[in-house]
Steps between C-alpha positions, in 0.01 A plus 500: 500500500581170664777285353265210431283729288806597297588134454146411392496784251839393364389135481181580313696712252740207437213253462353694209771329294381157380838326548540646849149385591570148374826473695332638814210254476734206434707589808187537712361169378825320575513653849136418567566129442707482819179412678514717812201722568678828425633391164166355391351848457800635315377412151159660563665820622731499199208445264315790662807725459530410131128560451525843664805589291341396172175691513350428840284235662179633346636484148637150555170383647316621192751343263495167688118503534523488880315725743718787627415445866551128460841563346606730784399227743674224302827695487495602864733350756219271614387428145440148378428533128380211290732363234267631229531852643881485503511372143259775388716766666823371353346487154351848536846631588634342180713247690546123483540253782774244452646237724851374443 
């Protein structure tokens, strides 16, 4: 098995924990605010990883009342989700967005 697969499996296991998921998303959000193209997708990728770890994209889509295919597209590297979609996802994951 490739090393990246082992890392992904390890990461998803860690992200099952609510506090770990929150810290991971906060770090990704902070990094994504740097403004360069690479960092701009970081939060979407992190959100996708948390979604996969906590029941999968399909389950999250159902809970957030968003189409599964639409959610996959929104959380892809080229995704451009609407604010409403992001808020729905965060709420469905049982998280809060805060700025400080």
